[in-house]
N, C-alpha and C positions, 0 to 999 in steps of 0.2 A: 610515562608513568609516574605519578606525582607518590613522592617518596619522605615523611617529615620526620625524624626522629626523635625518640623519648626525651633525650637532649634539649633539644629545641623546645619543645611543648612545657617540661620543665622549667626552664629559664624564664619561655615567657608566661609561665604562672595556670599554664593551660588546665592542669587538674582541679585548680579551685573552681574554674568554671562549670566545670565537669560535678562537680559534687555540687553547684547551687542548682543545677538541672536536676540532679537525682533528687534533692531535697522536693522538690516539686513533680515528681512522680509520686500518682497513687497508686502502685503495685510494686511487690518485693520484686518480682521478675524487670521491671523497667526501672527501677531503680539501678541494680546490679548492670543493667545492660548501659544505664546512664554514664557510670564511670566508667565503660571501656570505650568512650565514646573518644575516636578519631579520627584525625583528615580521611577523606575519601581518597581513593586509590586515580582515579580517572575523572577525565571533565564530565563526562556523561553524569557515573555515579552522584556526583558534588552538585549538580545541576539539579538532577531529579530529588535528592534530598533537601536544598532550599529550596524548589517549588512545593516540595510536601510541607514543610512546615510554612511556607509562606499562605500556600490555600486554607491549613487549618486556622491559620492569626486571622483572614480572612473571613473565615465564617460566623465571627463575633458581628459580623455587618450583614449575615443573612437571614431570611427570617427563619428558617429550617436551621436548627443548630444541629451539629453532629452528635447521634448517639453516643450513650456511654463507652468505655472502653473498660471499664475493672472488671477483674476477677480475680478469683482464690486460684492461688497457684495449683495445679496438679501434676510436679512431677513426681510423687509419692502415688498416684493410680496409675500414671505411665511406665513406672518399674514394676508396679501390682502386675501389668498387661504383659509384660514381656516373660512374665514366669505363666508358664502352662499351669491348667486345673486349680490357678488362683481365683480368690471370690473377691470382688471390691466392696466395700461399706455400701450404705446407703447415701453417707454424707459424701462421701466420692463419684458416686455417680449423678448425683444432684449438682456438684462442682462441673462436671461433663456436660451435662445437660444447659446449664447453667452459659459457659463460655461458648456451646453451640450456637446459641441463638445471641449471645452479643457478637460473635461473629457475622453469623447472619442479619443479624437488622446493620451493620455495620455496610455489609455487602450489597443488601436492596438500598440503603442510604447514597452511596456514593455511585450505585449503578445509576439512579433515579438521576441526579443529579451531577453526572460526569462530566457536562458541558462546565460545569463549577468548579469540578473537583477532579481534573484531569489524572492529574499525578495520583491523589489518594487512591483514586477510581482503579490504577493499575494495580497501585501495591494491594487492594483488598480484591481483587479480582483474578489473583494469580492463584488464590486461595479456592479450593473446593466450596461451594453451597451446595449442604446437603441439607434436608427435614430430620433421615432417617432417623439416626439419633435419638433428637429429640422427642419425634410422636412415638419411638418405642419406650423409651425411658419414661415419657407421661402416663402412658399405656399401663405400668408397673407402680410408680411412684408418684402420689399426690405433692400438692406446694408444701406440703409442712413436713415431709421427709419421711412420710409413710407409706408402709405395701398397700396398696389399694386390695380391697377386696374382690375386684374384678381381673385381680393380676391373675389368676387361673380358677376352671370351676373348682376343685378340689379344696383350696384356702377359703371358696367364700361357703362351702358349706362348713368346713370345721370352722369357720368364726362365728355361721350362724349357730351349729350345735354349743359352743362356746357361749355364745348370749342366753341360749337356752338354759345349759347347766347354770350359770351363773344367778339365772333369773329361781332356779329353783333352791338354788341353794339360798339364798336370799329368802325363800318363802317359807324354808322350813327353817331356819335359823331364825324368825321372827317368832315362828309356832313354839318353840322349843322357847324362845327369851318371854312370851306370855305366858305357857304354863309353867315353868319355874318362876317366875316375878310371882303371880300368884300362890304361889306356894311358900315363897318366901324365904329362899334358897338363896338369893341373888344379893351382893351388897346394894351400896344405895347408888354406884356409876353401872349398875348393871351390864353394863359391855365395852369392850375396848377390842384393840387391834392390837396382836400378836404376830411379827414374823409375816406381814401383810395379809393375816386371816384373821376373821372377825370373831371371838371369843366373847364368852359368858364371863362374868364376875362375881366366880359364886364364892361363898362365905367359906373359912377350912372347916368348919364342923359340919357342913351338910355337901361338903365335896363327892361323899360317898353315893350322895343319894340321887345325884344328876350322871347319865351316863354320858361319856364322852372321850375324845381324847386330853388328856390336860399336855397344854403348851409353855406353863410356865406358873409362878407365883409373884405378889407384891415382895418390897422389900422384907417386910413385916411377918409376911410369912401368913396374913389373915386373909387376904385373899387370894384364891385361887383361879387360873385362865385355864377354862375347859372350852372343846370344840364339841359342840351337842354333837351326839351321836348322829341325827339326822342328817348334817349336812355332812359326814365324814365319808361315806357313798361315793355323791356329790362331786367332793370334794377330790377323790380317787379320779374319777370321770374328770374333771377338769383338768387335771394334771396333765393324763394322755392327751389331752384332746391341746393343748397350749404343746405339748414336744411333738404331736402329729404339725402345728401350725409353723415350729419352730423349724423341722425339718422342710416345711415345705416352702418357708421364707427362701432358707437355704439352697432350695433346690430353681427357683426361681430365679434368684438375685446370680445363683452360675451360671443360668443360663443367659441370662442378662449380660453380663460379663462376656460369655463367648461371642456375644451380638457384637459387642462395642470392641472387642480383640483386635480384627482387623481394622479397625479404624485408629490404633495407636498412631501410625507416623501421621494422620490427617490431623490429630489432637494437639500432635506436637508441631504444625504449622500454625494451628489455632493459638497457643500458645505464643508461641514466635509474633505471629501478626498481633497481636495485642497488647504486647510489648513493646513493641516497635511504636503502635500508636501511641502509648504510652509516653514513649521518649519523644517523640513527635510534639502532643501535646504539652508536654515539660518543658520543650523549648520555646513553644508558641508562650507559653505562662512569663518564662524568663524574657523573653522579646519584650512584651509586656512591660515587666518592671524596667525594663531597660529605655523604653521607648524606643526600640530597635525596629531596622527595615528590610527587604534585600534593596541593596544599591543597584543599580547597571550594573552587569557585567557584560564585559569587553571583549572580545579575539587582541584586541590590542593590547600590548603591553604596556600598562598605565594602570597607575593608580591615583584617585583623587578624592582624596577625603576633604569629606565639609563638614566641621561640626564635628568631629570624632570623639569621643569619649570612651574613657578605660574602664570599661565594665567593673571588674571590682572594684576601683576606687571611686565609681559613680554609685556604684549600690552602698559601700559603706559611707560615705558622704553622706546620701537621702536618708540613712539612717541617721546619722548623727547631726540633721539640720544644717550642713556645709556646702557651700556652694562648689560647684567642679565645672572646673576651666575647661570648654573645649579645643582641638588643635584642628587645623586647615592644614594637610599637608600634598604636594602634587608630587608624583615620580612617573615622567615620562621620558619616550624614548632622547628625545635631547637636552635634558635633565635629570638622571636616572638613580645618581648618588648626590646624596645631602650630608653635609659636614655642618653638623650641629655643635656652636662653640656658646664660650659663655658662663659667669659663674656657677659655683656648686650650689646646689638645691633651687635652682631655678626652673625644674624641672624636665632638663635634656633627657633623663633615663625613661621618665615614665613617658614622655613623646614616645621613642626610639619603642617601648614595651606597648603604648597602646597602637602602633602599627603593625606591629609581632602578632600583638593576640586575634587582635582584630584579623589579620589574616586566616591563622589558625583556625579560628573561629568559621569564617566563610566555608572556610574546604571542612569543614567538619557537617557540615549542613545548616548553621545556625545563623539567626539575623543579627545584627550587628547593629547600634548605636551611631547613627551618621544620617546624615541629613538624606534627605531623597533625591537633591542634585551629584549625589555621590556615583565614583563609577570607580570600579575595580575590576583586574583580574586574575585569571591563576598560576601560581609558578610552581614548578615542580619540585622545587628545594625551599627551603625555610631555615638559612643559618643561622647561628645566634653565638655570640661570646657577650657574655652580658655577668657582672658580678662578679666578687672574689674565688674566682675558680685555686686556690692551694690545694694541692693534693699531695696528703700527708701519707696515704698507702703507698705513693709512686714517687715517694722524695719530692715532689718538684715543687720550685720555687712557683708564685704566682706567674712571672713573666715566663718559666720555662713551660708553664701548663697552656699557658697564650701565647707562645710559640707552635706548642704542637699542636693548637687548636688553628690557627693560621694556614700548617702546613695540610691542613687537613680541607680549609677554604679553600687554596689555591688549587687544591689537586680536583674540588668537586665543583668549583663556582662553573656557570657556564651564562646563557644569556638568557635562561628559563630559572634563572637562581634569585632569592632576598636575601643578602647577609645584612644582620645588624648587629654592632659590633660598639658597646661600650665603653668609653674610655681608650679609645685606641691606642696601642703602641706604648701605655702605662707599664711601670714597673722595670724599669730600666734607665740608664743613661739620658736625659730628656733630650739631648741632640742626636745623640748614636740612636737611642728608640724611636723620636722622630724623624731620623732619616728611614729606618729599617721599617718603619709604619707608609711614610711616603711611597715609599718602591712597592710594599702591597697593593697600595690601592691603586696605583698604576696599574698592576698587572689585573683588580679587579676590574679596573676600566677598560681594558684591553681585550676583556672575554666578556664586555658588554653587560656584566653585573648590574642589577640591581639592587640598590643600598640606601641605608642610614647609618652611619657615624658619629659620634662624639666626641669631643678633644678638646684639649686647652693648648694643643700643637700651634706655632702661628706658620711653620711650613706648612702642613697640612692645609690649614687656611688659604695660604696665598695662592697653593697647588688648585683648590678649588676656585679661588678668583679668577685664574689663567686657565682653567681648561673647560674646554667646553664639555657640555654634557655632566659636570662636574659643577654645584654652586654652594657658595655659604647660606648657613643658617643659624640664626641665634635664638635665645628666651628672652624677652623682654627685660630690662631692669629698669627700677628707677633708680635713677644715678644721683637722686635728690637725699631723698630716705632709706638706698640700698635696700630695697623690699624688691622681692621677685613678683612680676606679674604673670608667671605662668600663662603666658602668649607666644606661641614662635612666630618669628618672623623671616622669610623667605629673603635669599638676594644680597644679604651683610653678614659678615663676621661678627662674631659677638666679643665684649670685651670680659677679662675674666676679674676686673677689678678687685685685682691681687690687693694692693695696697689701700682701697679704700674699704673696704673689707676689713681689712686690719685695724686700721684706724678707729671705723665704728665700732671694734670689738675690743676696745681702751689698749689696743698700742700705742705706749707714746711714740708723738712724730720726729722725735730725734732720732727714733731707732730706724724709720719707718724711711725717713730720709737717705740715712746710711746706708739701708738698702738699695734704694733708688740709685745709689752713687757705685753701688756695685753690678749695678745692671746697666748693659750697654742703652747709650742714650736712644739709639735709634728703636729699640723693643717699646722703650717708655712712650718715647710720643706717636706709633705706630697704636698700641694701646690705648693711649691716651685720646689719639685720633678716631679709633672705634667705638670708642666712651663717648666723646662728643659728638658724633653720628648719631648713634643711639639715643642720645636724649633728644637729639633735634628730630629721630623719626618719630620718638613717640608722641610730641608735641604735635608733631605732625598727622599722625593715627590718630589722634586724640579727635584735633579739626573733623578731619574726614569722616570718622565714626561718628559726630554730629551732625553733619552736613548729611549724610546720608539716612539720619534719621531721620532729619527734617522732611528729606524728599522720599523718606517712605512713608512718612505722616501724613504730605502732600498729596501723594498718590492714591492712599487709602480713602482721603475726603475726596477726591475725584470721583472716584471709583462708589461712593457710598453717595454723592451728589448725582452720577448718573445714573445711580441702580434707581434713586430717589421718581429722576424726571422721570425714568421708565415706569414707572408705577403709576407718575400723575398723569402721563399722557395716555396709558393704557386705561387707566378709568376716565379720561375726558373723554377718548372715543368708545368708550362702554356707554357712558352719559349721553353722548351725543348721538346711539342709537338708540337707546329708552328715551330720549325725548322726540327723536323723527317718528319712532312706532307709536308714542302718545299720540303725536301730531296726526300720526294718518289714524289712529282711531277716533281722534274729536273730529275730522272732516268725514268718515264715514258714519259716525253719530247725526251728522247736519244734515248729512245727507238723506241718512234715517227718517229725522226729524220732517225735512220737508216730502217725500213720499208721503209719509204717515197723515201728516194736512192735506195734504191734496187730497188723499182719501177721505180723512174727515170731512172737506167740502163737497166731493165728486159723489163719492162711495161709489167709486168705479173698480172691482176686484180687478178685471182682466187690465188694466192699466197699473192699477198695483204691482201685481205678477209680473208684470212685464220690468216694467219700473226695478223691482227688486232681481229679477236675474238678470238684470243688464248690469245695475251696481255688481252684482255678484261675479260676472262673465270680465269687468273690467279689471277686478281687483284679481282676481286667476292670473288673467294675463299676465299682471307684475308679480307673480312669484315663480322663481325656479324650482324643476323639477326637484326633488332631495330623495334621500332614503328614508325609511322611519327614521334610523336611528340617525342621522344626520337629525332631524328635527327634534329628536328629543333631547341631542345634545346642545341642539341651539337654545331651544326652548329652556332646559335646564341652565343656560348662559344667560338667557335672558332673564330668568328667574332669579337667578345670584344677583346679578348687576341690579335688578330693582329693589332686591333687599337693601344690599347696599346701600343705595340710592336715599329708600325710606329711610334707614338707622342715619343717614346724614341729615336728611330733611328734620326728623327729628330732633336729632340734637341741635339744628339751628332753631328752630320752632321753640321747644326747651329754651335755650338762649335768649330767643327775642323777649320769651314770655316772661322769662325771670328779670329781661333789662325794664320792659316793661312796669310790671311789679315793684322792681325797685325805685325807678321814676314816679309813680302812682306815690310812693312811700314819701319818695323824697320830696313829693311836691306838699302833702298832707304834714309833714314835720315841719315848713318851708312855710304853710299858712297857720299851723299852728304856733309858729316862732314870732310871725306876723304882727307888730304890735298896731292897734287899732288907734287911728289920731282923735284922742279925745278933745272935746271944747268945754269952758265952762259953762255949767249949767245943764251938761249931760247928765242923766239918770246910770246911773252905774251900781257893780256890788264884786265884792273879792271873790276870789276862787272859791269854789268851796264853801260860801256863806250865800244865804236866802235874804239878808237884811238889806234892799238897795237904798244908796244915800245918791246924794247930787253934789258937781264938783263945785267948788266956789274959789278954787285956785290951783294953776299948774304953773312948775317950777322944775329944771331941774331932772324931768322924768319921774317926777313924784308928782301927788295931787292932795289934794287937802279935801276930804269928802264930808258932807255935812248928811248926818242924821236925824235932824232937830233937836235933839236930847243933847247930843255932844258931837264932833268933830274927832276925826282922824288922819293919819298922812299915811299913802301907800303909792307900792312903783306900779308905774302906767303898765306895766308889763304884765301886772299880777291882776290887773279889771277886767271885768266883763261889761260890754255895753250893753243896758238893757232898755235905752230910750233917747234917744237924740233932743237938744235942747230946741225948744221950737224959736225961729225966727222972727 
């Protein structure tokens, strides 16, 4: 049985996740239920819940969307149904009809598509499908929330009578209005409404002349409001009828309530089902915001998280348009405990919380933000010791509290436990606390527990290095800039960069040097070696990343070229088939032409028919027997290829046409630019001129033109030849 404590959930900030999921619910019941999400108690329940959420998420890719699950809470109506002789209001009955219809729609949908949604179908199929409530309510109440006339024969008769009396009231009032208006007894406004009763606006001086019931007067007293005597009798009859209508409606609602009352437990199930669906839908929306998926769930004891994000940090950074760094973490039977070291503010604690939070989210039926290649298992217990847990109430120091917590861990840990401890062993003398922490770690190791701890203790780093199934890890740190890189690296311990960080923060070098002398030289050299290794590994990681990026790019380019090659090959095959088909048709056309010519010459019909039938028989012998469906598919395919070929041919034709037009245009331009070789005594004229002259002299591209009365000089390029000089 899986049991994860409330303390663990609080340490990992799981209630904040539940709050965010709750905000995505569309019903009040769903919001309440989302806030109460906790890890499930059995493996079967957990898998079922995960598949529910994953199926709902997959519905976005399906053609048929899941029907709406929204509803109004019917808690009040359910309480009333538990009280004998109680009568539900019309609005409450309408809510019951709506919730019943909503459940029915979901049951029908998941029953129809149970192959796609097997787990959601199982969820809804456990609830009874029934139409009797909806049908009964629809017989009585219309979609506007009004009691139908047909609800009972008596109600129908009463309402007919009411309509008739109302018509008589209006008729008698109009008659009285007309009569008293003619007599001049009415004010300019003539009529008004008082207490929902139509009355005459009579001037005060004529009030005794108008028979009827006085229902009020104006503020000044100049107008008296009178209901005509002619309408009073009908009004009294209307009141009686309205009372009868009210009583009959009450009786109908009571009868309807009694009909609904036995279905009280079913309505509770309906409400629970819809609120559950609402939570599943909210989990799906939350998964979409995170880009979350369902990793592979294994029966083996292993965790492999690839590109894992802390959900709360990711969404916060997303809102602030800041980058979030994913982590890769692996816990296996031969590497089940990780000791993370490195400087503060490097991301050790957030990495620890990421693993824990994703684990409890998964075991609560939520999808998690990891790569699709990730693998996870379930743990019966997740134990956490995170943050400063100083207990004022119990007068315990931080260290005392943590020791008490460790005692609990030591009692509860087994091979199905995941423990997460932040700053392991802190709060006491470093050497003594480190020794005790080492002993605790040995016990966890002996019990085959899985876990992650963060620490600065060198002895724990050394133990991790020397012990099988325990490994070191560190948060990458730029040793040059002393800035965290927020990336976990497995396999090596991390330096705390104590003195380097102190120097960066302005501590004088002389004081740092004095401090170094107070520390054992071996520890300094060890820390320095770790720092140097980190630096070298950082360079190597960068080079590896670049090479990997180039490899991925090359692979993508190869895939792209292969895809293009495949498409080209398919098109060539299609074009070849089209060409062969066209050649066959040309051949047939030639044969037909020969037969036609023979018939033209000899006019022998018998020979013509024989040749034609022979040609048809030869062609049919080449054909394979295919179904009509296959023939249609083949025909469609041929038409598609033909259209594609025609498009390509049209493009080529258009291109050639444009090239030809361009060539002609260029030739024209060249011809226009070409300079005619002029000679002396040639008859010429200037462009845009009608006057013709004779060339007397040509030199340096210019000509002297004689017009008889005068001469002029012009460029040869601007001359047009009229007549060549006679030889």
